[in-house]
C-alpha beads as a LAMMPS data file, in Angstrom:
LAMMPS data file: protein, C-alpha beads

258 atoms
257 bonds

1 atom types
1 bond types

-500.0 500.0 xlo xhi
-500.0 500.0 ylo yhi
-500.0 500.0 zlo zhi

Masses

1 110.0

Atoms # bond

1 1 1 -310.620 -296.486 90.110
2 1 1 -308.907 -299.559 91.579
3 1 1 -311.754 -301.761 90.336
4 1 1 -311.342 -300.486 86.763
5 1 1 -307.582 -301.084 86.887
6 1 1 -308.042 -304.623 88.204
7 1 1 -310.669 -305.454 85.590
8 1 1 -308.445 -304.090 82.837
9 1 1 -305.529 -306.058 84.220
10 1 1 -307.487 -309.315 84.353
11 1 1 -308.653 -308.878 80.777
12 1 1 -305.066 -308.211 79.731
13 1 1 -303.851 -311.231 81.725
14 1 1 -306.285 -313.481 79.895
15 1 1 -304.622 -312.567 76.627
16 1 1 -301.003 -311.999 77.617
17 1 1 -300.377 -313.320 81.130
18 1 1 -298.446 -310.905 83.399
19 1 1 -297.273 -308.455 80.684
20 1 1 -300.836 -308.377 79.442
21 1 1 -302.033 -307.682 82.988
22 1 1 -299.803 -304.623 83.230
23 1 1 -300.896 -303.315 79.830
24 1 1 -304.559 -303.964 80.603
25 1 1 -304.284 -302.230 83.981
26 1 1 -302.661 -299.212 82.349
27 1 1 -305.403 -299.028 79.710
28 1 1 -308.088 -299.335 82.420
29 1 1 -306.548 -296.470 84.402
30 1 1 -306.282 -294.317 81.270
31 1 1 -309.917 -294.861 80.264
32 1 1 -311.132 -294.191 83.813
33 1 1 -309.192 -290.916 84.067
34 1 1 -310.525 -289.884 80.693
35 1 1 -314.101 -290.602 81.770
36 1 1 -313.575 -288.647 85.016
37 1 1 -312.169 -285.690 83.083
38 1 1 -315.204 -285.674 80.818
39 1 1 -317.539 -285.784 83.820
40 1 1 -315.708 -282.915 85.536
41 1 1 -315.806 -280.911 82.318
42 1 1 -319.528 -281.556 81.939
43 1 1 -320.241 -280.435 85.515
44 1 1 -318.149 -277.294 85.023
45 1 1 -320.097 -276.466 81.856
46 1 1 -323.408 -276.934 83.698
47 1 1 -322.226 -274.717 86.561
48 1 1 -320.970 -271.960 84.252
49 1 1 -324.175 -272.116 82.213
50 1 1 -326.286 -272.058 85.367
51 1 1 -324.682 -268.840 86.638
52 1 1 -324.780 -267.195 83.199
53 1 1 -328.466 -267.933 82.626
54 1 1 -329.413 -267.041 86.209
55 1 1 -328.041 -263.504 85.928
56 1 1 -329.159 -262.919 82.337
57 1 1 -332.763 -263.767 83.256
58 1 1 -332.380 -261.769 86.478
59 1 1 -331.459 -258.713 84.413
60 1 1 -334.581 -259.145 82.288
61 1 1 -336.738 -259.687 85.370
62 1 1 -335.436 -256.554 87.088
63 1 1 -336.354 -254.576 83.995
64 1 1 -339.855 -256.069 83.846
65 1 1 -341.353 -252.792 85.073
66 1 1 -339.450 -250.793 82.444
67 1 1 -336.437 -249.655 84.453
68 1 1 -333.695 -251.224 86.552
69 1 1 -333.512 -249.320 89.817
70 1 1 -330.460 -248.661 91.966
71 1 1 -331.908 -251.026 94.580
72 1 1 -332.169 -253.813 92.011
73 1 1 -328.565 -253.303 90.937
74 1 1 -327.486 -253.453 94.575
75 1 1 -329.568 -256.612 94.948
76 1 1 -327.764 -258.231 92.013
77 1 1 -324.401 -257.281 93.519
78 1 1 -325.547 -258.744 96.838
79 1 1 -326.241 -261.983 94.958
80 1 1 -322.630 -261.970 93.725
81 1 1 -321.546 -261.919 97.363
82 1 1 -324.116 -264.458 98.522
83 1 1 -323.072 -266.911 95.820
84 1 1 -319.400 -266.291 96.682
85 1 1 -318.419 -265.648 93.072
86 1 1 -314.743 -265.070 92.353
87 1 1 -313.580 -262.090 90.295
88 1 1 -313.876 -263.913 86.961
89 1 1 -317.330 -265.235 87.826
90 1 1 -318.454 -261.777 88.975
91 1 1 -317.347 -260.288 85.660
92 1 1 -319.279 -262.962 83.745
93 1 1 -322.334 -262.501 85.981
94 1 1 -322.296 -258.716 85.478
95 1 1 -322.025 -259.186 81.706
96 1 1 -324.919 -261.655 81.766
97 1 1 -327.044 -259.280 83.892
98 1 1 -326.371 -256.446 81.426
99 1 1 -327.232 -258.752 78.514
100 1 1 -330.565 -259.551 80.133
101 1 1 -331.397 -255.839 80.474
102 1 1 -330.991 -255.198 76.750
103 1 1 -334.104 -254.420 74.722
104 1 1 -333.532 -257.291 72.304
105 1 1 -332.949 -259.945 74.969
106 1 1 -334.730 -263.188 74.054
107 1 1 -336.025 -264.537 77.361
108 1 1 -337.551 -267.683 75.889
109 1 1 -334.334 -268.590 74.054
110 1 1 -332.324 -268.140 77.258
111 1 1 -334.729 -270.343 79.203
112 1 1 -334.610 -272.979 76.457
113 1 1 -330.807 -272.902 76.670
114 1 1 -330.990 -273.447 80.411
115 1 1 -333.381 -276.356 79.921
116 1 1 -330.791 -278.031 77.695
117 1 1 -327.790 -277.582 79.974
118 1 1 -329.748 -278.552 83.095
119 1 1 -331.037 -281.751 81.569
120 1 1 -334.523 -280.596 82.614
121 1 1 -333.883 -281.836 86.153
122 1 1 -336.893 -280.662 88.210
123 1 1 -334.840 -279.646 91.263
124 1 1 -332.516 -277.542 89.065
125 1 1 -335.456 -275.818 87.409
126 1 1 -337.062 -275.117 90.784
127 1 1 -333.781 -273.757 92.128
128 1 1 -333.461 -271.491 89.088
129 1 1 -336.946 -270.095 89.697
130 1 1 -336.188 -269.714 93.404
131 1 1 -333.105 -267.602 92.681
132 1 1 -335.151 -265.322 90.401
133 1 1 -337.896 -265.005 92.986
134 1 1 -335.402 -264.252 95.762
135 1 1 -333.873 -261.512 93.636
136 1 1 -337.065 -259.571 92.985
137 1 1 -338.417 -260.239 96.481
138 1 1 -335.302 -258.950 98.248
139 1 1 -337.325 -255.982 99.504
140 1 1 -340.146 -258.265 100.683
141 1 1 -342.460 -257.283 97.819
142 1 1 -343.088 -258.844 94.400
143 1 1 -344.567 -256.288 92.002
144 1 1 -347.324 -257.337 89.549
145 1 1 -345.160 -257.144 86.404
146 1 1 -342.387 -259.074 88.121
147 1 1 -344.874 -261.726 89.210
148 1 1 -346.228 -261.923 85.665
149 1 1 -342.720 -262.572 84.329
150 1 1 -342.054 -265.136 87.061
151 1 1 -345.164 -266.967 85.878
152 1 1 -343.881 -266.806 82.306
153 1 1 -340.510 -268.204 83.406
154 1 1 -342.208 -271.029 85.306
155 1 1 -344.348 -271.972 82.297
156 1 1 -341.361 -271.958 79.923
157 1 1 -339.422 -274.221 82.273
158 1 1 -342.365 -276.597 82.399
159 1 1 -343.093 -275.862 86.050
160 1 1 -346.620 -275.378 87.394
161 1 1 -347.517 -271.780 88.159
162 1 1 -348.203 -272.951 91.705
163 1 1 -344.414 -272.975 92.123
164 1 1 -344.563 -269.176 92.332
165 1 1 -347.212 -269.479 95.061
166 1 1 -344.923 -271.912 96.895
167 1 1 -342.031 -269.457 96.763
168 1 1 -344.273 -266.648 97.993
169 1 1 -345.318 -268.849 100.904
170 1 1 -341.657 -269.538 101.713
171 1 1 -340.930 -265.809 101.534
172 1 1 -343.744 -264.963 103.942
173 1 1 -342.513 -267.545 106.413
174 1 1 -338.910 -266.398 106.163
175 1 1 -339.738 -262.702 106.565
176 1 1 -342.074 -263.384 109.487
177 1 1 -339.325 -265.355 111.212
178 1 1 -336.697 -262.661 110.622
179 1 1 -339.017 -259.927 111.882
180 1 1 -340.134 -261.985 114.867
181 1 1 -343.754 -261.618 113.809
182 1 1 -346.328 -264.120 115.011
183 1 1 -348.708 -265.418 112.356
184 1 1 -351.976 -267.188 112.998
185 1 1 -352.037 -270.972 112.926
186 1 1 -354.373 -270.839 109.920
187 1 1 -351.909 -268.669 107.966
188 1 1 -348.987 -270.936 108.811
189 1 1 -350.931 -274.038 107.792
190 1 1 -352.072 -272.504 104.511
191 1 1 -348.525 -271.558 103.566
192 1 1 -347.159 -274.938 104.700
193 1 1 -349.437 -276.783 102.277
194 1 1 -348.376 -274.388 99.487
195 1 1 -344.685 -274.958 100.237
196 1 1 -345.174 -278.701 99.810
197 1 1 -347.475 -278.175 96.832
198 1 1 -350.279 -280.335 98.250
199 1 1 -353.927 -279.998 99.174
200 1 1 -355.047 -279.901 102.821
201 1 1 -357.144 -282.993 102.032
202 1 1 -354.058 -285.139 101.372
203 1 1 -353.710 -288.229 103.553
204 1 1 -350.947 -288.561 106.128
205 1 1 -349.345 -291.382 104.123
206 1 1 -349.345 -289.388 100.869
207 1 1 -348.101 -286.303 102.701
208 1 1 -345.111 -288.225 104.027
209 1 1 -344.408 -289.609 100.551
210 1 1 -344.437 -286.116 99.002
211 1 1 -342.240 -284.770 101.788
212 1 1 -339.624 -287.506 101.355
213 1 1 -339.621 -287.036 97.576
214 1 1 -339.090 -283.275 97.895
215 1 1 -336.281 -283.716 100.429
216 1 1 -334.577 -286.271 98.192
217 1 1 -334.884 -284.149 95.040
218 1 1 -333.618 -281.010 96.759
219 1 1 -330.814 -282.483 98.858
220 1 1 -327.805 -280.132 98.449
221 1 1 -325.291 -282.979 98.035
222 1 1 -327.377 -284.607 95.321
223 1 1 -327.782 -281.291 93.478
224 1 1 -324.049 -280.587 93.747
225 1 1 -323.321 -283.976 92.210
226 1 1 -325.525 -283.054 89.269
227 1 1 -323.768 -279.749 88.652
228 1 1 -325.308 -277.156 90.991
229 1 1 -322.583 -274.581 91.734
230 1 1 -321.219 -274.917 95.262
231 1 1 -321.860 -271.190 95.658
232 1 1 -325.602 -271.893 95.528
233 1 1 -325.502 -274.612 98.153
234 1 1 -326.737 -272.227 100.849
235 1 1 -329.930 -271.544 98.906
236 1 1 -330.458 -275.284 98.375
237 1 1 -330.078 -275.808 102.128
238 1 1 -332.599 -273.053 102.830
239 1 1 -335.085 -274.752 100.527
240 1 1 -334.796 -278.092 102.325
241 1 1 -335.161 -276.301 105.668
242 1 1 -338.376 -274.635 104.469
243 1 1 -339.708 -277.977 103.227
244 1 1 -338.909 -279.646 106.560
245 1 1 -340.451 -276.759 108.500
246 1 1 -343.647 -276.898 106.421
247 1 1 -343.944 -280.633 107.035
248 1 1 -343.495 -280.116 110.781
249 1 1 -346.145 -277.373 110.835
250 1 1 -348.680 -279.646 109.129
251 1 1 -347.860 -282.635 111.344
252 1 1 -348.251 -280.553 114.488
253 1 1 -351.496 -279.063 113.256
254 1 1 -352.954 -282.487 112.470
255 1 1 -351.796 -283.841 115.802
256 1 1 -353.512 -281.033 117.702
257 1 1 -356.746 -281.372 115.743
258 1 1 -356.929 -285.157 116.118

Bonds

1 1 1 2
2 1 2 3
3 1 3 4
4 1 4 5
5 1 5 6
6 1 6 7
7 1 7 8
8 1 8 9
9 1 9 10
10 1 10 11
11 1 11 12
12 1 12 13
13 1 13 14
14 1 14 15
15 1 15 16
16 1 16 17
17 1 17 18
18 1 18 19
19 1 19 20
20 1 20 21
21 1 21 22
22 1 22 23
23 1 23 24
24 1 24 25
25 1 25 26
26 1 26 27
27 1 27 28
28 1 28 29
29 1 29 30
30 1 30 31
31 1 31 32
32 1 32 33
33 1 33 34
34 1 34 35
35 1 35 36
36 1 36 37
37 1 37 38
38 1 38 39
39 1 39 40
40 1 40 41
41 1 41 42
42 1 42 43
43 1 43 44
44 1 44 45
45 1 45 46
46 1 46 47
47 1 47 48
48 1 48 49
49 1 49 50
50 1 50 51
51 1 51 52
52 1 52 53
53 1 53 54
54 1 54 55
55 1 55 56
56 1 56 57
57 1 57 58
58 1 58 59
59 1 59 60
60 1 60 61
61 1 61 62
62 1 62 63
63 1 63 64
64 1 64 65
65 1 65 66
66 1 66 67
67 1 67 68
68 1 68 69
69 1 69 70
70 1 70 71
71 1 71 72
72 1 72 73
73 1 73 74
74 1 74 75
75 1 75 76
76 1 76 77
77 1 77 78
78 1 78 79
79 1 79 80
80 1 80 81
81 1 81 82
82 1 82 83
83 1 83 84
84 1 84 85
85 1 85 86
86 1 86 87
87 1 87 88
88 1 88 89
89 1 89 90
90 1 90 91
91 1 91 92
92 1 92 93
93 1 93 94
94 1 94 95
95 1 95 96
96 1 96 97
97 1 97 98
98 1 98 99
99 1 99 100
100 1 100 101
101 1 101 102
102 1 102 103
103 1 103 104
104 1 104 105
105 1 105 106
106 1 106 107
107 1 107 108
108 1 108 109
109 1 109 110
110 1 110 111
111 1 111 112
112 1 112 113
113 1 113 114
114 1 114 115
115 1 115 116
116 1 116 117
117 1 117 118
118 1 118 119
119 1 119 120
120 1 120 121
121 1 121 122
122 1 122 123
123 1 123 124
124 1 124 125
125 1 125 126
126 1 126 127
127 1 127 128
128 1 128 129
129 1 129 130
130 1 130 131
131 1 131 132
132 1 132 133
133 1 133 134
134 1 134 135
135 1 135 136
136 1 136 137
137 1 137 138
138 1 138 139
139 1 139 140
140 1 140 141
141 1 141 142
142 1 142 143
143 1 143 144
144 1 144 145
145 1 145 146
146 1 146 147
147 1 147 148
148 1 148 149
149 1 149 150
150 1 150 151
151 1 151 152
152 1 152 153
153 1 153 154
154 1 154 155
155 1 155 156
156 1 156 157
157 1 157 158
158 1 158 159
159 1 159 160
160 1 160 161
161 1 161 162
162 1 162 163
163 1 163 164
164 1 164 165
165 1 165 166
166 1 166 167
167 1 167 168
168 1 168 169
169 1 169 170
170 1 170 171
171 1 171 172
172 1 172 173
173 1 173 174
174 1 174 175
175 1 175 176
176 1 176 177
177 1 177 178
178 1 178 179
179 1 179 180
180 1 180 181
181 1 181 182
182 1 182 183
183 1 183 184
184 1 184 185
185 1 185 186
186 1 186 187
187 1 187 188
188 1 188 189
189 1 189 190
190 1 190 191
191 1 191 192
192 1 192 193
193 1 193 194
194 1 194 195
195 1 195 196
196 1 196 197
197 1 197 198
198 1 198 199
199 1 199 200
200 1 200 201
201 1 201 202
202 1 202 203
203 1 203 204
204 1 204 205
205 1 205 206
206 1 206 207
207 1 207 208
208 1 208 209
209 1 209 210
210 1 210 211
211 1 211 212
212 1 212 213
213 1 213 214
214 1 214 215
215 1 215 216
216 1 216 217
217 1 217 218
218 1 218 219
219 1 219 220
220 1 220 221
221 1 221 222
222 1 222 223
223 1 223 224
224 1 224 225
225 1 225 226
226 1 226 227
227 1 227 228
228 1 228 229
229 1 229 230
230 1 230 231
231 1 231 232
232 1 232 233
233 1 233 234
234 1 234 235
235 1 235 236
236 1 236 237
237 1 237 238
238 1 238 239
239 1 239 240
240 1 240 241
241 1 241 242
242 1 242 243
243 1 243 244
244 1 244 245
245 1 245 246
246 1 246 247
247 1 247 248
248 1 248 249
249 1 249 250
250 1 250 251
251 1 251 252
252 1 252 253
253 1 253 254
254 1 254 255
255 1 255 256
256 1 256 257
257 1 257 258
């Protein structure tokens, strides 16, 4: 802000000495505040649109098998709590969820709307899919019709269907950790490669490059700066933790087999 004021002042000074400096500085400050207001407004619109589309698509996904169960409704309400929505946001989220359950809901149009407001940022699209997956997998199981719709959502967002496999791998790892279950090294390695979206034949150098790219794209601070609601920061952090864990599993496995 100070830089913009000084620049404006110097331009004004060049034309009108000290009075011009003051006028130029004032104009610089005004334009900067206006630009900041527009940026804040844009981020708020992205955040509101993100939450609205998330719960509308979630409503459609929960009805993929023909009926929205009591458990699925409780899951959606649990998401309200997890995302720390205020009363107004909860009301909007509930309305969006109900809209998604309606028979005439246009899933493709909703996804296209989200593509526009998100600017097609890959990390945003992946986060959107992750929220949907987390919702239907809250009970630890993804039913065939739900998986089919998740695939459809991924395709419409321009994401590879392997993204669904990645999320399933993350889910298996998370549930195994919570339950204290021990999985075989082979199972852990297989899921680790899926989480990073790479082949086991990838070189160490390429593996590190992919890992760094994923961590950069999914960094919570970077996503927040692009408009990800602060309420979804926890999920973004979980994603980076899963990526880091997968990388560590692969590194350890390669070290032991060397």
